[in-house]
GUVEXMAR-248251 format. One line per 5 residues: number of its first residue (from 1); for each residue x, y, z of N, C-alpha, C, CB. Coordinates in nm, 2 decimals. Glycine has a CB too. Example, Ala and Ser with C-alpha at 12.3 -4.5 7.8 and 13.67 -1.06 7.14 Angstrom:
% residues 2
1) 1.32,-0.57,0.78,1.23,-0.45,0.78,1.32,-0.33,0.78,1.13,-0.45,0.90  1.28,-0.22,0.71,1.37,-0.11,0.71,1.29,0.00,0.79,1.41,-0.06,0.57
END
This chain:
% residues 170
1) 0.09,-0.12,0.00,0.00,0.00,0.00,0.09,0.12,0.00,-0.10,0.00,0.12  0.07,0.21,-0.09,0.15,0.33,-0.11,0.11,0.44,-0.01,0.14,0.38,-0.25  0.21,0.50,0.06,0.19,0.61,0.15,0.14,0.73,0.08,0.32,0.64,0.23  0.07,0.82,0.15,0.01,0.94,0.09,0.05,1.06,0.18,-0.14,0.93,0.08  0.05,1.18,0.11,0.08,1.30,0.18,-0.05,1.34,0.26,0.12,1.41,0.08
6) -0.03,1.41,0.37,-0.14,1.46,0.45,-0.23,1.55,0.36,-0.09,1.54,0.57  -0.16,1.63,0.28,-0.24,1.73,0.20,-0.34,1.67,0.10,-0.14,1.82,0.12  -0.31,1.54,0.07,-0.41,1.47,-0.02,-0.54,1.45,0.04,-0.35,1.34,-0.07  -0.55,1.45,0.17,-0.68,1.42,0.24,-0.75,1.55,0.27,-0.65,1.34,0.36  -0.70,1.67,0.25,-0.76,1.79,0.29,-0.91,1.80,0.24,-0.68,1.91,0.24
11) -0.99,1.83,0.34,-1.13,1.86,0.31,-1.17,2.00,0.37,-1.23,1.75,0.37  -1.23,2.08,0.28,-1.26,2.22,0.33,-1.41,2.24,0.30,-1.18,2.32,0.25  -1.48,2.27,0.41,-1.62,2.30,0.41,-1.65,2.44,0.45,-1.71,2.20,0.50  -1.71,2.52,0.37,-1.74,2.66,0.40,-1.89,2.69,0.40,-1.66,2.76,0.30  -1.94,2.75,0.50,-2.08,2.78,0.51,-2.11,2.90,0.59,-2.16,2.66,0.57
16) -2.23,2.95,0.59,-2.27,3.07,0.67,-2.35,3.02,0.79,-2.34,3.17,0.58  -2.34,3.09,0.90,-2.42,3.06,1.02,-2.56,3.12,1.00,-2.35,3.10,1.15  -2.66,3.04,1.00,-2.80,3.08,0.98,-2.88,3.09,1.12,-2.88,2.99,0.88  -2.99,3.16,1.12,-3.06,3.18,1.25,-3.10,3.05,1.32,-3.18,3.26,1.22  -3.14,2.95,1.24,-3.18,2.82,1.30,-3.07,2.74,1.36,-3.26,2.74,1.20
21) -2.95,2.78,1.34,-2.83,2.71,1.39,-2.77,2.78,1.51,-2.73,2.70,1.28  -2.84,2.88,1.57,-2.78,2.95,1.68,-2.85,2.93,1.81,-2.78,3.10,1.64  -2.78,2.96,1.92,-2.83,2.95,2.05,-2.89,3.09,2.09,-2.72,2.92,2.16  -2.95,3.10,2.21,-3.01,3.23,2.25,-2.91,3.35,2.25,-3.07,3.22,2.39  -2.78,3.33,2.25,-2.69,3.44,2.23,-2.65,3.47,2.09,-2.56,3.41,2.31
26) -2.72,3.41,2.00,-2.70,3.42,1.85,-2.56,3.38,1.81,-2.72,3.57,1.81  -2.51,3.27,1.87,-2.39,3.21,1.83,-2.42,3.07,1.79,-2.28,3.21,1.95  -2.33,3.02,1.70,-2.35,2.88,1.65,-2.36,2.78,1.76,-2.24,2.85,1.55  -2.46,2.69,1.76,-2.46,2.58,1.85,-2.34,2.50,1.84,-2.59,2.50,1.83  -2.29,2.46,1.96,-2.17,2.37,1.96,-2.20,2.24,1.89,-2.13,2.34,2.10
31) -2.32,2.18,1.90,-2.35,2.06,1.84,-2.35,2.07,1.69,-2.48,2.01,1.88  -2.39,2.19,1.64,-2.39,2.21,1.49,-2.25,2.22,1.44,-2.46,2.35,1.46  -2.16,2.28,1.52,-2.02,2.28,1.48,-1.96,2.14,1.48,-1.94,2.38,1.57  -1.99,2.06,1.58,-1.94,1.93,1.59,-1.99,1.85,1.47,-2.00,1.86,1.72  -2.11,1.86,1.42,-2.16,1.79,1.31,-2.08,1.84,1.18,-2.31,1.82,1.29
36) -2.06,1.96,1.17,-1.98,2.01,1.05,-1.84,1.95,1.05,-1.97,2.17,1.05  -1.78,1.95,1.17,-1.64,1.90,1.19,-1.64,1.75,1.15,-1.59,1.92,1.33  -1.74,1.68,1.20,-1.75,1.53,1.17,-1.76,1.51,1.02,-1.87,1.47,1.25  -1.84,1.59,0.95,-1.86,1.57,0.81,-1.72,1.59,0.74,-1.96,1.66,0.75  -1.66,1.70,0.77,-1.53,1.73,0.71,-1.42,1.62,0.74,-1.47,1.87,0.76
41) -1.42,1.58,0.86,-1.33,1.47,0.90,-1.36,1.34,0.83,-1.33,1.45,1.05  -1.48,1.31,0.81,-1.52,1.19,0.73,-1.47,1.20,0.59,-1.68,1.18,0.74  -1.49,1.31,0.53,-1.44,1.33,0.39,-1.29,1.31,0.38,-1.48,1.47,0.33  -1.22,1.37,0.48,-1.07,1.36,0.48,-1.03,1.21,0.50,-1.01,1.45,0.59  -1.09,1.14,0.59,-1.06,1.00,0.62,-1.09,0.92,0.49,-1.14,0.95,0.74
46) -1.20,0.95,0.43,-1.23,0.87,0.31,-1.14,0.90,0.19,-1.38,0.91,0.26  -1.09,1.03,0.18,-1.00,1.06,0.08,-0.86,0.99,0.10,-0.97,1.21,0.07  -0.83,0.98,0.22,-0.70,0.91,0.25,-0.71,0.76,0.23,-0.66,0.94,0.40  -0.81,0.70,0.28,-0.82,0.55,0.28,-0.89,0.49,0.16,-0.90,0.50,0.40  -0.97,0.58,0.09,-1.06,0.53,-0.02,-1.14,0.41,0.02,-0.97,0.49,-0.14
51) -1.19,0.42,0.15,-1.28,0.32,0.20,-1.39,0.38,0.28,-1.20,0.22,0.30  -1.49,0.30,0.32,-1.59,0.35,0.41,-1.52,0.38,0.54,-1.71,0.24,0.43  -1.56,0.49,0.60,-1.49,0.53,0.73,-1.60,0.56,0.83,-1.40,0.65,0.71  -1.57,0.53,0.96,-1.66,0.56,1.07,-1.59,0.63,1.18,-1.72,0.43,1.13  -1.66,0.72,1.25,-1.61,0.80,1.36,-1.58,0.70,1.47,-1.70,0.91,1.40
56) -1.46,0.69,1.52,-1.43,0.61,1.63,-1.43,0.68,1.76,-1.29,0.54,1.61  -1.38,0.81,1.76,-1.38,0.89,1.88,-1.36,1.04,1.84,-1.27,0.84,1.98  -1.41,1.12,1.94,-1.38,1.26,1.93,-1.28,1.28,2.05,-1.51,1.35,1.94  -1.15,1.30,2.01,-1.05,1.30,2.11,-1.03,1.44,2.18,-0.92,1.26,2.05  -1.06,1.54,2.11,-1.04,1.68,2.16,-1.12,1.78,2.08,-0.88,1.72,2.15
61) -1.18,1.87,2.16,-1.26,1.98,2.09,-1.23,2.10,2.18,-1.41,1.95,2.08  -1.19,2.21,2.11,-1.17,2.34,2.18,-1.26,2.44,2.12,-1.02,2.38,2.18  -1.36,2.49,2.20,-1.45,2.60,2.15,-1.38,2.72,2.20,-1.60,2.58,2.20  -1.29,2.78,2.13,-1.21,2.89,2.18,-1.28,3.02,2.16,-1.08,2.90,2.11  -1.36,3.03,2.05,-1.43,3.16,2.01,-1.57,3.13,1.97,-1.35,3.24,1.90
66) -1.66,3.21,2.02,-1.80,3.20,1.97,-1.80,3.24,1.82,-1.89,3.29,2.06  -1.90,3.17,1.75,-1.91,3.20,1.61,-2.05,3.26,1.59,-1.89,3.07,1.52  -2.05,3.40,1.57,-2.18,3.47,1.57,-2.27,3.44,1.44,-2.16,3.61,1.58  -2.40,3.46,1.46,-2.49,3.46,1.35,-2.44,3.54,1.23,-2.63,3.51,1.39  -2.45,3.48,1.11,-2.41,3.55,0.99,-2.26,3.53,0.95,-2.43,3.69,1.00
71) -2.18,3.47,1.04,-2.04,3.44,1.01,-2.02,3.34,0.90,-1.97,3.40,1.14  -1.92,3.36,0.82,-1.87,3.26,0.73,-1.77,3.17,0.81,-1.81,3.33,0.60  -1.80,3.04,0.81,-1.72,2.95,0.88,-1.66,2.85,0.78,-1.81,2.87,0.99  -1.53,2.83,0.80,-1.46,2.73,0.72,-1.40,2.62,0.81,-1.35,2.80,0.63  -1.43,2.50,0.78,-1.38,2.38,0.85,-1.28,2.31,0.76,-1.50,2.29,0.90
76) -1.16,2.30,0.81,-1.05,2.23,0.73,-1.01,2.11,0.81,-0.93,2.33,0.71  -1.02,1.99,0.75,-0.98,1.87,0.81,-0.88,1.80,0.72,-1.11,1.78,0.83  -0.78,1.74,0.79,-0.68,1.67,0.72,-0.63,1.55,0.81,-0.56,1.77,0.69  -0.59,1.44,0.75,-0.54,1.33,0.83,-0.40,1.37,0.87,-0.53,1.20,0.74  -0.38,1.36,1.01,-0.25,1.40,1.06,-0.16,1.28,1.08,-0.27,1.47,1.20
81) -0.22,1.16,1.10,-0.14,1.04,1.11,-0.23,0.92,1.09,-0.06,1.03,1.24  -0.18,0.81,1.03,-0.26,0.69,1.02,-0.19,0.58,1.09,-0.28,0.65,0.87  -0.27,0.49,1.14,-0.21,0.37,1.21,-0.25,0.25,1.13,-0.26,0.36,1.36  -0.28,0.13,1.19,-0.31,0.02,1.11,-0.44,0.04,1.03,-0.33,-0.11,1.20  -0.55,0.06,1.10,-0.68,0.09,1.03,-0.74,0.22,1.07,-0.78,-0.02,1.06
86) -0.68,0.29,1.17,-0.73,0.42,1.22,-0.65,0.54,1.16,-0.73,0.42,1.37  -0.72,0.65,1.16,-0.66,0.77,1.12,-0.70,0.88,1.22,-0.71,0.81,0.97  -0.60,0.96,1.26,-0.63,1.08,1.34,-0.65,1.19,1.24,-0.51,1.11,1.44  -0.76,1.27,1.26,-0.79,1.38,1.17,-0.79,1.51,1.26,-0.94,1.36,1.11  -0.71,1.60,1.21,-0.69,1.73,1.28,-0.78,1.83,1.21,-0.54,1.78,1.29
91) -0.86,1.90,1.29,-0.96,1.99,1.23,-0.94,2.13,1.28,-1.10,1.95,1.26  -0.93,2.23,1.19,-0.92,2.37,1.22,-1.04,2.44,1.17,-0.79,2.44,1.15  -1.10,2.53,1.26,-1.22,2.60,1.22,-1.19,2.75,1.22,-1.33,2.57,1.33  -1.22,2.81,1.11,-1.19,2.95,1.09,-1.32,3.03,1.07,-1.10,2.97,0.96  -1.31,3.16,1.11,-1.42,3.25,1.08,-1.36,3.36,0.99,-1.49,3.31,1.21
96) -1.44,3.42,0.91,-1.40,3.52,0.82,-1.47,3.65,0.85,-1.42,3.48,0.67  -1.39,3.76,0.87,-1.45,3.89,0.89,-1.53,3.93,0.76,-1.34,3.99,0.93  -1.65,3.97,0.78,-1.74,4.01,0.67,-1.68,4.12,0.59,-1.87,4.04,0.72  -1.62,4.22,0.65,-1.57,4.34,0.58,-1.43,4.33,0.53,-1.58,4.46,0.67  -1.34,4.28,0.61,-1.20,4.28,0.57,-1.16,4.14,0.50,-1.11,4.30,0.69
101) -1.23,4.04,0.53,-1.20,3.91,0.48,-1.09,3.84,0.56,-1.15,3.92,0.33  -1.04,3.90,0.67,-0.94,3.84,0.75,-0.99,3.71,0.82,-0.88,3.94,0.85  -0.92,3.60,0.81,-0.96,3.48,0.87,-0.90,3.47,1.01,-0.92,3.36,0.79  -0.98,3.42,1.11,-0.93,3.40,1.25,-0.97,3.26,1.29,-1.00,3.51,1.34  -0.87,3.19,1.35,-0.89,3.06,1.40,-0.99,3.07,1.52,-0.76,2.98,1.44
106) -1.10,2.99,1.51,-1.20,3.00,1.61,-1.20,2.87,1.70,-1.34,3.01,1.55  -1.17,2.76,1.64,-1.18,2.63,1.72,-1.09,2.53,1.65,-1.33,2.58,1.72  -1.07,2.42,1.72,-1.00,2.31,1.66,-1.05,2.18,1.73,-0.85,2.32,1.68  -1.02,2.07,1.66,-1.07,1.94,1.71,-0.98,1.83,1.66,-1.21,1.91,1.68  -0.98,1.72,1.73,-0.91,1.60,1.68,-1.00,1.48,1.69,-0.78,1.57,1.76
111) -1.03,1.42,1.57,-1.12,1.30,1.57,-1.04,1.18,1.53,-1.24,1.33,1.47  -1.09,1.06,1.56,-1.03,0.94,1.51,-1.13,0.87,1.43,-0.97,0.85,1.63  -1.09,0.83,1.31,-1.18,0.75,1.22,-1.11,0.61,1.19,-1.21,0.83,1.08  -1.20,0.52,1.16,-1.15,0.38,1.12,-1.20,0.35,0.99,-1.19,0.27,1.23  -1.12,0.29,0.90,-1.16,0.25,0.77,-1.22,0.10,0.78,-1.04,0.25,0.67
116) -1.33,0.08,0.72,-1.39,-0.05,0.73,-1.43,-0.11,0.59,-1.51,-0.05,0.82  -1.45,-0.24,0.58,-1.50,-0.30,0.46,-1.65,-0.30,0.46,-1.44,-0.44,0.44  -1.71,-0.36,0.36,-1.85,-0.36,0.34,-1.93,-0.43,0.46,-1.89,-0.42,0.21  -1.86,-0.51,0.53,-1.92,-0.58,0.65,-1.89,-0.51,0.78,-1.87,-0.72,0.65  -1.82,-0.40,0.77,-1.79,-0.32,0.90,-1.66,-0.36,0.97,-1.90,-0.33,0.99
121) -1.58,-0.45,0.91,-1.46,-0.49,0.97,-1.34,-0.40,0.93,-1.42,-0.64,0.92  -1.26,-0.36,1.03,-1.15,-0.27,1.00,-1.06,-0.32,0.89,-1.07,-0.24,1.13  -1.01,-0.23,0.81,-0.91,-0.26,0.70,-0.79,-0.17,0.71,-0.98,-0.25,0.56  -0.68,-0.21,0.66,-0.56,-0.13,0.66,-0.57,0.00,0.58,-0.44,-0.21,0.62  -0.50,0.10,0.62,-0.50,0.23,0.55,-0.35,0.26,0.52,-0.57,0.34,0.63
126) -0.33,0.35,0.42,-0.20,0.39,0.38,-0.13,0.47,0.50,-0.19,0.47,0.25  0.00,0.47,0.50,0.07,0.56,0.59,0.06,0.70,0.54,0.22,0.51,0.60  0.10,0.79,0.63,0.10,0.93,0.60,0.24,0.98,0.59,0.02,1.02,0.71  0.26,1.07,0.50,0.39,1.14,0.48,0.37,1.29,0.51,0.46,1.11,0.34  0.41,1.34,0.63,0.39,1.48,0.65,0.49,1.56,0.58,0.40,1.51,0.81
131) 0.45,1.68,0.53,0.55,1.76,0.45,0.58,1.89,0.52,0.49,1.79,0.32  0.48,1.97,0.57,0.50,2.10,0.62,0.55,2.08,0.77,0.37,2.19,0.62  0.60,2.19,0.83,0.64,2.19,0.97,0.52,2.16,1.06,0.70,2.32,1.01  0.40,2.22,1.03,0.28,2.19,1.11,0.24,2.05,1.10,0.17,2.28,1.06  0.24,1.99,0.97,0.21,1.85,0.96,0.30,1.76,1.03,0.21,1.81,0.81
136) 0.43,1.79,1.04,0.52,1.71,1.11,0.50,1.71,1.26,0.67,1.76,1.08  0.47,1.83,1.31,0.44,1.84,1.45,0.31,1.76,1.49,0.42,1.99,1.49  0.21,1.78,1.41,0.09,1.70,1.43,0.11,1.55,1.42,-0.02,1.75,1.34  0.19,1.51,1.32,0.22,1.37,1.30,0.28,1.31,1.42,0.31,1.35,1.18  0.39,1.38,1.47,0.46,1.33,1.59,0.37,1.33,1.72,0.58,1.42,1.62
141) 0.29,1.43,1.73,0.20,1.44,1.85,0.09,1.33,1.85,0.14,1.58,1.86  0.05,1.29,1.73,-0.05,1.19,1.71,-0.01,1.06,1.78,-0.09,1.17,1.57  0.11,1.02,1.77,0.16,0.90,1.83,0.15,0.91,1.98,0.30,0.86,1.79  0.19,1.02,2.04,0.18,1.04,2.18,0.04,1.04,2.23,0.25,1.18,2.22  -0.05,1.10,2.15,-0.20,1.09,2.19,-0.25,0.95,2.18,-0.28,1.19,2.09
146) -0.21,0.88,2.08,-0.25,0.74,2.07,-0.20,0.66,2.19,-0.21,0.67,1.94  -0.08,0.67,2.22,-0.02,0.60,2.34,-0.09,0.64,2.47,0.13,0.63,2.35  -0.12,0.76,2.49,-0.19,0.81,2.61,-0.33,0.74,2.61,-0.20,0.96,2.61  -0.40,0.74,2.50,-0.53,0.68,2.50,-0.52,0.53,2.53,-0.59,0.70,2.36  -0.42,0.46,2.48,-0.41,0.32,2.50,-0.37,0.29,2.65,-0.30,0.26,2.41
151) -0.29,0.38,2.71,-0.25,0.36,2.85,-0.38,0.38,2.94,-0.14,0.46,2.89  -0.45,0.49,2.91,-0.57,0.52,2.99,-0.68,0.41,2.97,-0.63,0.65,2.95  -0.68,0.34,2.86,-0.78,0.24,2.84,-0.73,0.10,2.89,-0.81,0.22,2.69  -0.61,0.10,2.94,-0.55,-0.03,3.00,-0.50,-0.12,2.89,-0.65,-0.09,3.08  -0.49,-0.07,2.77,-0.44,-0.16,2.66,-0.29,-0.15,2.63,-0.52,-0.12,2.53
156) -0.22,-0.06,2.70,-0.08,-0.05,2.69,-0.03,-0.02,2.83,-0.04,0.06,2.59  0.09,-0.08,2.87,0.15,-0.05,3.00,0.22,0.08,2.98,0.25,-0.16,3.04  0.22,0.17,3.09,0.28,0.30,3.08,0.43,0.30,3.04,0.27,0.37,3.21  0.50,0.19,3.08,0.64,0.19,3.05,0.66,0.15,2.90,0.72,0.09,3.14  0.56,0.10,2.83,0.57,0.07,2.69,0.54,0.19,2.60,0.47,-0.04,2.66
161) 0.49,0.30,2.66,0.45,0.42,2.58,0.58,0.51,2.57,0.34,0.50,2.65  0.67,0.46,2.49,0.80,0.52,2.47,0.80,0.67,2.43,0.89,0.45,2.38  0.71,0.70,2.33,0.70,0.84,2.29,0.64,0.93,2.39,0.62,0.85,2.16  0.55,0.88,2.46,0.48,0.96,2.57,0.58,0.97,2.69,0.35,0.88,2.62  0.65,0.87,2.72,0.74,0.87,2.83,0.86,0.97,2.81,0.80,0.73,2.86
166) 0.89,0.98,2.68,1.00,1.07,2.64,0.97,1.22,2.68,1.03,1.06,2.49  0.85,1.25,2.69,0.81,1.39,2.73,0.85,1.42,2.87,0.66,1.41,2.71  0.86,1.32,2.95,0.88,1.34,3.10,1.02,1.30,3.14,0.78,1.26,3.17  1.10,1.25,3.05,1.24,1.21,3.09,1.34,1.28,3.00,1.26,1.06,3.08  1.46,1.30,3.04,1.56,1.37,2.96,1.65,1.27,2.90,1.63,1.47,3.04
END
């Protein structure tokens, strides 16, 4: 199976925040944003694996800035690292100023997707080749996040999590 660049999986969804998608403060509902991020991540995972993909977990979500009614919102999702059948998808959410066009990062998230066959069984996915400095940082951090998740789930002994352990030893 041939490795792929992270950039090959990039999915970009741009939309406007409408009145029916807002809370009483006229900001985008968090659940609406989660759904948009899930769709973008699903497309990125499918582009990378060329298989059916399912959401395995939402590992991290940061609602750093409210997204007001009428805002143009862009969700960018890209595979940061792949493992045997799973893929970590890093998602950046941007808002665009209506007058200046300046983009501001509003939120981010990390999802995990698994590629499956027609019967729902996990299948192998291609490796990722990071290119940019940001892709390389996210690629390296993905292994530490996976090890932490496995340790917390009791599926890996803490002393086996070499990448994670390296953060705390010199």
